[in-house]
N, C-alpha and C positions, 0 to 999 in steps of 0.2 A: 473647742477654742477657748481662749482666755476670756474671762468676764471683765471686759474693759470698763464697765460701769460700776465696779465695786466701790470706788471712792465716792461716786455720786450717791450710791445707795447709803453709804455710811453718813454722808452729809445730810441726807434727807431724814435718816433715822434719828440723828441727833436733835432734830427740831422738836421731837416729842418722845423723849426717853428719860430714864432716871439719871440722877447725878452720876452714879457709878458707870452706867453705860456711856454717858457723855464723855467721861474721862477716858474710856477705852477708845471711843471714836476720835477724840482729839489726839491721843497718842499715836494711833495708827496713821492718821492723816499727816501728822508732822514727821513721823519716823517709820513710814510703811516699809522701807527697805530693811529695817531691823525687825519690825513686828512680824513680818512674813515668815521669819525663821525661828520664832519663839514658840515654845509650848504654851498651852493655855495657862498652866501653872506659873510659868515664868512671866508671862504677860500680866497675869493677875497680881503677882508680887510687885512688879515694877509700878503698876498703876495704883496699887494699894486697895484692891477690891478682892472679892472671893473668886475662885476659879469657876464656880457655877454661874456667876454673873457673866463671865467671858463666854462660856459655852452657850448660855441663853442669848447673848448678844448675836452670836454667829447664827444661831437657829432662827432668830427673829428677822434676820436679813434674808432668809430664804435658803440657807445652806444646810446640808445634811450634817449638822454638828460642826464642831470646831475644825476637824481635819479638812472638810470640804471648803470651809471659809479660808483656811490657811493656804490650801492649794491654789485657790483663786487669786489670792494675794501674790503668791510666788510666781504665778504665770505672768502677772503684770511686771513684777520686779525683774524677771528673767532677762528681759531685753534692755533694761534701763540701769541696772546696778553697775557702778563703776569699780575699777580695780581698788581704789582707796576704800570704798564702802565694803567690798568683799573682804579686805584685810581686817577691817574693824569687826565685822561679823564673825570671821573665822577665829580671831583672838578671843572674842566673847564666848563663842561656843566651845572652843578647845581648852582655853585657859593656858596657864603657864606650866602646869604640872603634868608630867608623864605624857608629853606631846607625842612621842613615838607610839605608845600604846593606843592613844586616842585616834591618831591618824590611821594606823593599821586596822583597827576595828571598824572605823568609818569606811575604809576601802573594802573590807570584807562584806560589809552590809550592802554596799553598792553593787558588788558582784552578785550577792544573794538576790537583791531586788531585780537585777537584770535577768538573772536566770529564771526567776518566777514569772516575769512579765513579757519577755521577748516573744515575738510571734514566730513559732517554729516554721509554719508554712511559708511565711515571708522569707525567712532565712534560707530555706531550701530553694525557693524561687530565685533568690539572689544568686545562689550557687549555679543554678541552671543558666541564668542570664549571662553570668560571667563566662561560663564554659562555652556557650554558644555564640558569643559576640565576636565579630571579625576583629574589632579593636576595643581595648578597654583603657579608659582615661581615668586617672586617679588624681584628686586634688584636695588639699586641705592646707589652710594657712595658719600662721601663728603656732600655737602649741599642737594643733592638729597635724601639722606637717610631720611631726614625729610618727604619727599613725600611718600616714601615707608612705613614708620611707620604709617603715617596718613591713607593711603589706607588699610594697613593690620589691623589697629585697628577697622575698620568698617567691612571689609570683613570677618574677623574671627567671627563676631557676628552671621553670618548666613551661614558660610561655614567651613567645617572641612578639606578641601583639599588644604589649603593655606600654603605656606612656604616662609618665608622672609630670604633671604641670608644675613648673618650678618658679614661676613669676607671680608676684602679687599685683603687678600692674594690669589694669583691666584690659587695655589694648593688647597686652602680651598674652593674656588669657584667651581672648578671642582669636588671636593669631594662632595659638597652639591648638585651638578647637576648630579651626577653619576647615579641616578635612573630615570633620564628623559626617558620618553617613547613617541612614536608617539601619537599625540593628546593632550599631555600636553601643557600648555601655559607658556611662560616666558615673563614677563613684565620688560623691562629695561628702566631706566630713566637716562638721562644724558644731561647736558647743558654745554656751554663753561666754562672752558676748558674741553673738553670731556675726559672721563676716558677710558684709554686703556683696563682696566679690564672689563668694561661693553661691549666694542666691542668684546673682546675675548670670553666673556660669551655668547653673542648673536651668535657668530660664532659656538661655541660648541653646543648650543641649536639647531641651524639650521641643523648642521651636524647629530644630533641625532634624527631628525624627529619631533622636537617640533615646535609649532606655536610661532612666535615671535611678540610681540607688543612693540613698543618703544614710549616713551613720550619724546620729545626733542623740540628744538627751530626752526628747519628748515628741509625741505626735503633734503637739501644737507648736513645735519649733518652726520658725519661718522658712527654713531650708526644705521642709517637707512639701511645700505647696506645688512643686513641679516634679515630685518624686513618683515613680511607679511603685517603688518599694522603699519603705523607711525602716531601718533597723534601729531600735531604741536601746541605748545603753546609758545607765545612770552616771552622771558626773556630779561634781559639787560646785554649784554656782556661788556658794558662799565662802569659797576659799580663793585667795588671790593666786594660789598655785593650782592650776587645773588638774583635777584628778582624772586621769585617763586609764585607770586600772581596768574598769569594766569595758570600755570601748576596745581596749587592747585585747581583752579576753575574747570579745566577739570576733575581732580580726583573726586571732589565733584559730578560732573555730572555723572561720571561712577558709583559711589556708589549709587546714587539715582536711576539711570536707572536699575541697577542690583537688587536693593531692590524692585523696583516696579514690576519686573518680578518674584520675589520670595516673594511677599507680605505676603502670608499666613505664610510662614516659618519665615519671619521677625517679623510679629505680635507675633507669638508664642515665639520667642526668647526674644523679648522686654518685653513681659508679665512676663516671668520667671525671667529676669534680674531685673525688678521692684520689684518683691517679695524678691529677694535676697538682693537688695540694701536696701529695707525697713527693712528686718530682721536684717541685720548687720549694720544698720544705716550708710550707706556709705555717704549719702548726708544730709546736714542740712535741717531740716524741719521748715517751717514757719506756724504757726497757724493763 
């Protein structure tokens, strides 16, 4: 879980530290939303001290070097950072030159991190749960609704037990979840800033005996508290445009894994669809 006392630790440390370390503490307390995403070298340059002083400051606070300290700061910022602050940080990180290359490389890095860290056992259990569920409910609001639509567009091709929640109103959510039964599966997707509606829906689902699968960016994400399985995919909380490349890749993998387990049914469905598409000239033909 996030170290919610990190600011208090810094304030206490500042009572008896060097002038350089005090400067670090003051900067972090005043601009923790930006400091959380700076390298040790970048922070040192802005404050006007050596990088080694920054690293030593983090270690003396009880963290395993600067990366551990930075991660603790980011966990606090994760749920508090506003859209305006995200844009400021994104511009500072990316700059104005070669935006395309910087964004593409950042997205590739997020997929790489997700591939290295995602729990394969949990992924396979999620596939089993979806396949065995009498009914599957999928929900995600804001930018995450793109993910739910993508997942639903494929799962509905070979499943008639899928329901996508389409309202953001909390009473409407409960109404759509009213027929939940034990054994049903609810898949909730949320990334910073996390939706309270998703958390409430996960709570309701758990209270009513459903299995809960979440797709989010961290095991410390608040949406995981009611989850049976949490699939973690990296996103970028420091961009005002949510990066959903890695979460989308995880959903791709879910769809493929489910389709491979139901391949005969999928083959039959695709064969029927091809005939329909051909009959109604859905797609352009090239001779």
